[in-house]
C-alpha positions as a Markdown table, in Angstrom:
| # | Residue | x | y | z |
|---|---|---|---|---|
| 1 | Unk | -14.7 | 33.5 | -39.4 |
| 2 | Unk | -12.5 | 36.0 | -41.3 |
| 3 | Unk | -10.0 | 34.6 | -43.7 |
| 4 | Unk | -6.5 | 35.9 | -42.6 |
| 5 | Unk | -4.7 | 34.8 | -45.8 |
| 6 | Unk | -4.1 | 36.8 | -49.0 |
| 7 | Unk | -3.6 | 34.8 | -52.2 |
| 8 | Unk | -0.9 | 36.4 | -54.2 |
| 9 | Unk | 1.0 | 35.9 | -57.5 |
| 10 | Unk | 4.7 | 36.7 | -57.1 |
| 11 | Unk | 7.3 | 37.4 | -59.8 |
| 12 | Unk | 10.1 | 35.0 | -59.0 |
| 13 | Unk | 12.3 | 35.1 | -62.1 |
| 14 | Unk | 13.0 | 37.7 | -64.7 |
| 15 | Unk | 11.9 | 36.6 | -68.2 |
| 16 | Unk | 13.8 | 37.1 | -71.4 |
| 17 | Unk | 10.9 | 37.9 | -73.7 |
| 18 | Unk | 7.3 | 36.8 | -73.0 |
| 19 | Unk | 6.7 | 35.9 | -69.4 |
| 20 | Unk | 5.8 | 32.2 | -68.9 |
| 21 | Unk | 4.2 | 30.4 | -66.0 |
| 22 | Unk | 7.6 | 29.4 | -64.5 |
| 23 | Unk | 8.4 | 33.1 | -63.9 |
| 24 | Unk | 5.7 | 33.3 | -61.2 |
| 25 | Unk | 4.7 | 31.6 | -58.0 |
| 26 | Unk | 1.3 | 31.6 | -56.3 |
| 27 | Unk | 1.6 | 32.0 | -52.5 |
| 28 | Unk | -0.6 | 32.7 | -49.5 |
| 29 | Unk | 0.5 | 35.8 | -47.7 |
| 30 | Unk | -1.0 | 37.5 | -44.7 |
| 31 | Unk | -4.2 | 39.5 | -45.2 |
| 32 | Unk | -3.2 | 43.2 | -44.8 |
| 33 | Unk | -4.9 | 45.5 | -42.4 |
| 34 | Unk | -5.6 | 49.2 | -43.4 |
| 35 | Unk | -3.8 | 51.9 | -41.4 |
| 36 | Unk | -5.0 | 55.4 | -40.8 |
| 37 | Unk | -6.1 | 57.0 | -44.1 |
| 38 | Unk | -6.1 | 53.6 | -45.9 |
| 39 | Unk | -8.8 | 51.2 | -47.2 |
| 40 | Unk | -8.8 | 47.4 | -47.6 |
| 41 | Unk | -9.9 | 46.3 | -51.1 |
| 42 | Unk | -11.0 | 42.8 | -51.9 |
| 43 | Unk | -10.2 | 42.3 | -55.6 |
| 44 | Unk | -13.0 | 40.7 | -57.6 |
| 45 | Unk | -11.3 | 40.7 | -61.0 |
| 46 | Unk | -7.7 | 41.3 | -62.1 |
| 47 | Unk | -6.5 | 42.2 | -65.6 |
| 48 | Unk | -4.1 | 40.5 | -68.0 |
| 49 | Unk | -2.6 | 43.1 | -70.3 |
| 50 | Unk | 0.2 | 43.2 | -73.0 |
| 51 | Unk | 1.9 | 46.0 | -71.0 |
| 52 | Unk | 2.8 | 43.4 | -68.3 |
| 53 | Unk | 5.6 | 42.1 | -70.6 |
| 54 | Unk | 7.3 | 45.4 | -70.3 |
| 55 | Unk | 6.6 | 45.7 | -66.6 |
| 56 | Unk | 8.6 | 42.5 | -65.8 |
| 57 | Unk | 11.5 | 43.3 | -68.2 |
| 58 | Unk | 14.9 | 44.0 | -66.7 |
| 59 | Unk | 15.0 | 47.1 | -68.9 |
| 60 | Unk | 12.8 | 49.9 | -67.7 |
| 61 | Unk | 10.5 | 51.6 | -70.2 |
| 62 | Unk | 7.9 | 54.1 | -68.9 |
| 63 | Unk | 7.8 | 52.5 | -65.4 |
| 64 | Unk | 10.2 | 50.8 | -63.1 |
| 65 | Unk | 10.3 | 47.0 | -63.5 |
| 66 | Unk | 8.4 | 44.9 | -61.1 |
| 67 | Unk | 10.8 | 43.8 | -58.3 |
| 68 | Unk | 11.6 | 40.1 | -58.0 |
| 69 | Unk | 9.8 | 38.4 | -55.1 |
| 70 | Unk | 7.0 | 41.0 | -55.1 |
| 71 | Unk | 3.4 | 40.9 | -56.1 |
| 72 | Unk | 2.9 | 41.2 | -59.9 |
| 73 | Unk | 1.7 | 44.6 | -60.8 |
| 74 | Unk | -1.8 | 44.5 | -62.3 |
| 75 | Unk | -4.9 | 46.6 | -62.7 |
| 76 | Unk | -7.8 | 45.3 | -60.7 |
| 77 | Unk | -11.3 | 46.1 | -59.7 |
| 78 | Unk | -12.4 | 45.4 | -56.2 |
| 79 | Unk | -14.7 | 46.3 | -53.3 |
| 80 | Unk | -13.8 | 48.5 | -50.4 |
| 81 | Unk | -14.4 | 46.1 | -47.4 |
| 82 | Unk | -12.8 | 48.2 | -44.7 |
| 83 | Unk | -12.2 | 51.9 | -44.7 |
| 84 | Unk | -10.2 | 54.2 | -42.5 |
| 85 | Unk | -10.3 | 56.9 | -45.2 |
| 86 | Unk | -13.3 | 59.4 | -45.3 |
| 87 | Unk | -13.0 | 59.6 | -49.1 |
| 88 | Unk | -14.0 | 55.9 | -49.5 |
| 89 | Unk | -17.1 | 54.1 | -48.3 |
| 90 | Unk | -17.3 | 50.4 | -47.5 |
| 91 | Unk | -19.2 | 48.6 | -50.3 |
| 92 | Unk | -18.1 | 50.9 | -53.2 |
| 93 | Unk | -16.1 | 49.5 | -56.1 |
| 94 | Unk | -12.8 | 51.0 | -57.2 |
| 95 | Unk | -10.3 | 50.3 | -60.0 |
| 96 | Unk | -6.6 | 50.8 | -59.8 |
| 97 | Unk | -3.1 | 49.2 | -59.6 |
| 98 | Unk | -3.8 | 46.7 | -56.9 |
| 99 | Unk | -1.8 | 43.8 | -58.2 |
| 100 | Unk | -2.4 | 40.1 | -58.8 |
| 101 | Unk | -3.7 | 39.3 | -55.3 |
| 102 | Unk | -6.9 | 38.8 | -53.3 |
| 103 | Unk | -6.6 | 41.8 | -51.0 |
| 104 | Unk | -4.8 | 45.1 | -51.2 |
| 105 | Unk | -4.5 | 48.2 | -49.0 |
| 106 | Unk | -4.2 | 51.8 | -50.4 |
| 107 | Unk | -4.4 | 55.4 | -49.3 |
| 108 | Unk | -6.0 | 56.1 | -52.7 |
| 109 | Unk | -2.9 | 57.1 | -54.6 |
| 110 | Unk | -3.2 | 54.1 | -56.9 |
| 111 | Unk | -6.9 | 54.3 | -57.3 |
| 112 | Unk | -7.9 | 55.3 | -60.9 |
| 113 | Unk | -11.6 | 55.7 | -60.6 |
| 114 | Unk | -14.8 | 54.5 | -58.9 |
| 115 | Unk | -17.1 | 52.1 | -60.7 |
| 116 | Unk | -20.9 | 51.8 | -60.3 |
| 117 | Unk | -21.9 | 48.2 | -60.9 |
| 118 | Unk | -25.5 | 49.3 | -61.4 |
| 119 | Unk | -24.5 | 51.1 | -64.6 |
| 120 | Unk | -22.3 | 48.5 | -66.1 |
| 121 | Unk | -20.8 | 45.1 | -65.1 |
| 122 | Unk | -17.8 | 45.4 | -62.9 |
| 123 | Unk | -15.7 | 43.6 | -65.4 |
| 124 | Unk | -16.0 | 46.5 | -67.8 |
| 125 | Unk | -13.9 | 48.6 | -65.4 |
| 126 | Unk | -11.0 | 46.5 | -66.7 |
| 127 | Unk | -12.0 | 46.5 | -70.3 |
| 128 | Unk | -14.3 | 48.7 | -72.3 |
| 129 | Unk | -14.7 | 51.2 | -69.5 |
| 130 | Unk | -11.2 | 50.8 | -68.3 |
| 131 | Unk | -7.7 | 50.5 | -69.7 |
| 132 | Unk | -8.7 | 49.2 | -73.1 |
| 133 | Unk | -11.6 | 51.5 | -73.9 |
| 134 | Unk | -9.7 | 54.5 | -72.5 |
| 135 | Unk | -6.6 | 53.7 | -74.5 |
| 136 | Unk | -8.8 | 53.4 | -77.7 |
| 137 | Unk | -10.6 | 56.6 | -76.9 |
| 138 | Unk | -7.6 | 58.8 | -76.3 |
| 139 | Unk | -5.4 | 57.2 | -78.8 |
| 140 | Unk | -7.8 | 57.4 | -81.7 |
| 141 | Unk | -9.6 | 60.7 | -80.9 |
| 142 | Unk | -6.7 | 62.8 | -79.5 |
| 143 | Unk | -3.7 | 61.4 | -81.4 |
| 144 | Unk | -5.5 | 60.1 | -84.5 |
| 145 | Unk | -8.0 | 62.9 | -85.0 |
| 146 | Unk | -10.2 | 60.9 | -87.4 |
| 147 | Unk | -12.4 | 62.7 | -89.8 |
| 148 | Unk | -15.7 | 61.7 | -91.4 |
| 149 | Unk | -15.0 | 59.6 | -94.5 |
| 150 | Unk | -11.4 | 58.8 | -93.7 |
| 151 | Unk | -9.9 | 55.3 | -93.7 |
| 152 | Unk | -8.7 | 53.9 | -90.3 |
| 153 | Unk | -6.6 | 50.7 | -90.2 |
| 154 | Unk | -6.2 | 48.9 | -86.9 |
| 155 | Unk | -3.7 | 46.1 | -86.0 |
| 156 | Unk | -4.8 | 43.3 | -83.5 |
| 157 | Unk | -8.2 | 44.5 | -84.6 |
| 158 | Unk | -10.2 | 41.9 | -82.7 |
| 159 | Unk | -8.4 | 42.5 | -79.4 |
| 160 | Unk | -9.8 | 44.4 | -76.5 |
| 161 | Unk | -8.2 | 47.7 | -77.6 |
| 162 | Unk | -8.4 | 47.2 | -81.3 |
| 163 | Unk | -12.1 | 46.3 | -81.3 |
| 164 | Unk | -12.9 | 49.4 | -79.4 |
| 165 | Unk | -10.8 | 51.5 | -81.8 |
| 166 | Unk | -12.7 | 50.1 | -84.8 |
| 167 | Unk | -16.1 | 50.8 | -83.3 |
| 168 | Unk | -15.2 | 54.3 | -82.2 |
| 169 | Unk | -13.9 | 55.1 | -85.7 |
| 170 | Unk | -17.2 | 53.9 | -87.1 |
| 171 | Unk | -19.1 | 56.1 | -84.7 |
| 172 | Unk | -17.0 | 59.0 | -86.1 |
| 173 | Unk | -18.0 | 58.1 | -89.7 |
| 174 | Unk | -14.8 | 56.4 | -90.8 |
| 175 | Unk | -14.2 | 53.4 | -93.1 |
| 176 | Unk | -12.5 | 50.8 | -90.9 |
| 177 | Unk | -10.1 | 48.0 | -91.9 |
| 178 | Unk | -8.8 | 45.5 | -89.3 |
| 179 | Unk | -5.7 | 43.4 | -89.4 |
| 180 | Unk | -5.8 | 40.2 | -87.3 |
| 181 | Unk | -4.4 | 36.7 | -87.1 |
| 182 | Unk | -7.1 | 34.1 | -87.8 |
| 183 | Unk | -10.2 | 33.6 | -90.0 |
| 184 | Unk | -12.2 | 33.4 | -86.8 |
| 185 | Unk | -11.0 | 36.9 | -85.7 |
| 186 | Unk | -11.6 | 38.2 | -89.2 |
| 187 | Unk | -15.3 | 37.2 | -88.8 |
| 188 | Unk | -15.4 | 38.8 | -85.4 |
| 189 | Unk | -14.1 | 42.0 | -86.8 |
| 190 | Unk | -16.7 | 42.3 | -89.5 |
| 191 | Unk | -19.7 | 40.6 | -87.8 |
| 192 | Unk | -19.4 | 41.8 | -84.2 |
| 193 | Unk | -17.3 | 45.0 | -84.3 |
| 194 | Unk | -18.5 | 46.5 | -87.6 |
| 195 | Unk | -15.3 | 46.7 | -89.6 |
| 196 | Unk | -15.9 | 47.3 | -93.3 |
| 197 | Unk | -13.1 | 44.9 | -94.1 |
| 198 | Unk | -10.7 | 42.6 | -92.2 |
| 199 | Unk | -7.5 | 40.9 | -93.2 |
| 200 | Unk | -5.8 | 37.7 | -91.8 |
| 201 | Unk | -2.2 | 38.7 | -92.1 |
| 202 | Unk | -1.0 | 35.1 | -91.6 |
| 203 | Unk | -2.6 | 34.0 | -94.9 |
| 204 | Unk | -3.0 | 37.1 | -97.0 |
| 205 | Unk | -0.6 | 39.0 | -99.2 |
| 206 | Unk | -0.8 | 42.0 | -96.8 |
| 207 | Unk | 0.4 | 44.6 | -99.3 |
| 208 | Unk | -2.2 | 43.6 | -101.9 |
| 209 | Unk | -5.0 | 43.1 | -99.3 |
| 210 | Unk | -4.4 | 46.6 | -97.9 |
| 211 | Unk | -4.3 | 48.2 | -101.3 |
| 212 | Unk | -7.6 | 46.5 | -102.2 |
| 213 | Unk | -9.2 | 47.5 | -98.9 |
| 214 | Unk | -7.8 | 51.0 | -98.8 |
| 215 | Unk | -7.9 | 52.2 | -102.5 |
| 216 | Unk | -7.5 | 55.9 | -101.4 |
| 217 | Unk | -4.8 | 55.1 | -98.9 |
| 218 | Unk | -4.7 | 54.9 | -95.1 |
| 219 | Unk | -5.5 | 58.1 | -93.2 |
| 220 | Unk | -5.2 | 56.8 | -89.6 |
| 221 | Unk | -3.2 | 53.8 | -88.5 |
| 222 | Unk | -3.7 | 52.5 | -84.9 |
| 223 | Unk | -0.7 | 50.3 | -84.3 |
| 224 | Unk | -0.6 | 47.6 | -81.7 |
| 225 | Unk | 2.1 | 45.4 | -83.2 |
| 226 | Unk | 5.0 | 47.3 | -84.9 |
| 227 | Unk | 7.2 | 45.1 | -87.1 |
| 228 | Unk | 6.3 | 43.7 | -90.6 |
| 229 | Unk | 2.6 | 44.5 | -90.3 |
| 230 | Unk | 3.3 | 48.1 | -89.7 |
| 231 | Unk | 5.9 | 48.2 | -92.5 |
| 232 | Unk | 3.2 | 47.1 | -94.9 |
| 233 | Unk | 0.8 | 49.8 | -93.6 |
| 234 | Unk | 3.3 | 52.6 | -94.0 |
| 235 | Unk | 3.6 | 51.8 | -97.7 |
| 236 | Unk | -0.1 | 52.5 | -98.1 |
| 237 | Unk | -0.3 | 55.8 | -96.0 |
| 238 | Unk | -2.2 | 58.7 | -97.5 |
| 239 | Unk | -1.0 | 62.2 | -97.5 |
| 240 | Unk | -0.9 | 63.7 | -93.9 |
| 241 | Unk | -1.7 | 60.4 | -92.3 |
| 242 | Unk | -1.6 | 59.9 | -88.5 |
| 243 | Unk | 0.0 | 56.8 | -87.0 |
| 244 | Unk | -0.7 | 56.0 | -83.4 |
| 245 | Unk | 1.8 | 53.7 | -81.7 |
| 246 | Unk | 0.0 | 51.9 | -78.9 |
| 247 | Unk | 1.9 | 48.7 | -78.7 |
| 248 | Unk | 4.9 | 46.8 | -80.1 |
| 249 | Unk | 3.8 | 43.2 | -79.7 |
| 250 | Unk | 6.1 | 41.9 | -82.4 |
| 251 | Unk | 9.2 | 43.3 | -80.9 |
| 252 | Unk | 10.9 | 40.5 | -79.0 |
| 253 | Unk | 13.3 | 42.5 | -76.9 |
| 254 | Unk | 14.5 | 46.0 | -76.1 |
| 255 | Unk | 18.1 | 45.0 | -75.5 |
| 256 | Unk | 19.6 | 45.2 | -78.0 |
| 257 | Unk | 17.4 | 47.8 | -79.5 |
| 258 | Unk | 15.5 | 46.3 | -82.5 |
| 259 | Unk | 16.5 | 47.2 | -86.0 |
| 260 | Unk | 14.6 | 47.0 | -89.2 |
| 261 | Unk | 12.9 | 49.0 | -92.0 |
| 262 | Unk | 12.7 | 52.6 | -91.2 |
| 263 | Unk | 9.5 | 54.7 | -91.5 |
| 264 | Unk | 11.1 | 58.1 | -91.9 |
| 265 | Unk | 10.8 | 58.4 | -95.7 |
| 266 | Unk | 7.1 | 57.6 | -95.5 |
| 267 | Unk | 6.7 | 60.2 | -92.8 |
| 268 | Unk | 8.6 | 62.8 | -94.9 |
| 269 | Unk | 7.2 | 62.2 | -98.3 |
| 270 | Unk | 3.6 | 61.8 | -97.1 |
| 271 | Unk | 3.9 | 64.5 | -94.5 |
| 272 | Unk | 2.6 | 62.0 | -92.0 |
| 273 | Unk | 2.7 | 62.0 | -88.2 |
| 274 | Unk | 3.7 | 59.2 | -85.8 |
| 275 | Unk | 2.8 | 59.5 | -82.1 |
| 276 | Unk | 3.1 | 57.2 | -79.1 |
| 277 | Unk | 0.1 | 56.9 | -76.8 |
| 278 | Unk | 0.4 | 56.1 | -73.1 |
| 279 | Unk | -2.8 | 55.9 | -71.0 |
| 280 | Unk | -1.3 | 57.3 | -67.8 |
| 281 | Unk | -0.9 | 60.7 | -69.5 |
| 282 | Unk | -4.7 | 61.1 | -69.5 |
| 283 | Unk | -5.7 | 60.3 | -66.0 |
| 284 | Unk | -7.2 | 63.7 | -65.4 |
| 285 | Unk | -9.6 | 63.0 | -68.2 |
| 286 | Unk | -10.7 | 59.5 | -67.3 |
| 287 | Unk | -14.2 | 60.6 | -66.2 |
| 288 | Unk | -14.8 | 62.3 | -69.5 |
| 289 | Unk | -13.9 | 59.2 | -71.5 |
| 290 | Unk | -15.7 | 56.8 | -69.3 |
| 291 | Unk | -18.9 | 58.8 | -69.5 |
| 292 | Unk | -18.8 | 58.8 | -73.3 |
| 293 | Unk | -17.9 | 55.2 | -73.5 |
| 294 | Unk | -20.7 | 54.2 | -71.1 |
| 295 | Unk | -23.2 | 56.2 | -73.2 |
| 296 | Unk | -22.1 | 54.5 | -76.4 |
| 297 | Unk | -22.3 | 51.1 | -74.6 |
| 298 | Unk | -25.8 | 51.9 | -73.4 |
| 299 | Unk | -27.1 | 52.9 | -76.8 |
| 300 | Unk | -25.6 | 49.9 | -78.5 |
| 301 | Unk | -22.8 | 51.6 | -80.4 |
| 302 | Unk | -20.2 | 49.6 | -78.6 |
| 303 | Unk | -19.9 | 45.8 | -77.9 |
| 304 | Unk | -17.2 | 43.8 | -76.3 |
| 305 | Unk | -16.0 | 40.3 | -75.6 |
| 306 | Unk | -14.5 | 38.9 | -72.4 |
| 307 | Unk | -12.4 | 35.8 | -71.7 |
| 308 | Unk | -12.4 | 35.1 | -67.9 |
| 309 | Unk | -10.1 | 32.6 | -66.2 |
| 310 | Unk | -11.2 | 31.2 | -62.8 |
| 311 | Unk | -8.9 | 31.8 | -59.9 |
| 312 | Unk | -5.4 | 33.3 | -59.3 |
| 313 | Unk | -3.9 | 29.9 | -59.9 |
| 314 | Unk | -4.5 | 30.6 | -63.6 |
| 315 | Unk | -2.5 | 33.8 | -63.6 |
| 316 | Unk | 1.1 | 32.6 | -64.1 |
| 317 | Unk | 0.4 | 31.4 | -67.6 |
| 318 | Unk | -2.0 | 34.1 | -68.6 |
| 319 | Unk | 0.4 | 36.6 | -70.2 |
| 320 | Unk | 1.8 | 33.9 | -72.5 |
| 321 | Unk | -1.8 | 32.9 | -73.4 |
| 322 | Unk | -2.5 | 36.5 | -74.3 |
| 323 | Unk | 0.6 | 36.8 | -76.6 |
| 324 | Unk | -0.2 | 33.5 | -78.2 |
| 325 | Unk | -3.6 | 35.0 | -79.2 |
| 326 | Unk | -5.5 | 32.2 | -77.4 |
| 327 | Unk | -7.9 | 34.5 | -75.7 |
| 328 | Unk | -11.3 | 35.4 | -77.2 |
| 329 | Unk | -11.9 | 38.8 | -75.8 |
| 330 | Unk | -10.5 | 40.9 | -72.9 |
| 331 | Unk | -8.6 | 38.5 | -70.7 |
| 332 | Unk | -9.5 | 38.7 | -67.0 |
| 333 | Unk | -9.0 | 36.6 | -64.0 |
| 334 | Unk | -11.8 | 36.1 | -61.5 |
| 335 | Unk | -10.3 | 36.3 | -58.0 |
């Protein structure tokens, strides 16, 4: 007998800062039916990403805030279980913005790509072959333009994006230095992800540690944090360095706009460049990046970690878990 319910995670209150469990509710809605030109997708896994903090903020950034009393916006990978669209066949797997819910309908507008589970586990569609790997690929290679022999520094270096950045930089012949928040993650950086050096910013003198690890300066900085960590990196930039701003995890609020040390003199004197990176700008090149990432994964050049929570009931507290650094790999929820 077909299940007519649809387990959903609903945004019920607007957080001030990092979303907590009390800002969400788990409810059973009605299972949707696809209309003409639509497909019904049963989500297998949904993603937990730092960007969700911005998505639920009252202040819009690059996308409109998630509306209250609506399904939480999220990237998911799922199976087409019913199709009324000739472009999609029942049984194929697709990845896109399907939300924190069990079922979703779509006409294809919010589908990012198809995923072949025979070539890589479906979870990789949300990690190394999805948002994290794609962000690392385009951010480092397009914006960072790393060259053989250069020094690349990555903040949140053991995270799902940072670990991919470090490994891609090694593939390109760079020296890699990771900044992370625990001795365990320092070990993961050097032992699993191939960093040449890694620094625990919570216990080290960061200026000294960076100077020791980067004696010729920093050519490329992949920034996931902003704040004091980035201020220390800017002081060590080499001439004509490139800084990629991927995330601002240390910034607690956008209203009022945060103030602090300014990077302009570093940019000017060192003729450096700072550029923001947003994955949605590269959607027409996803296939290119996924093919290359999959090849590197197959030949052993890339590795990854996953931390999988069981069931949508775990979703409300998952963003807070992510920002507390409690996950040990790409954070996913098995639906």
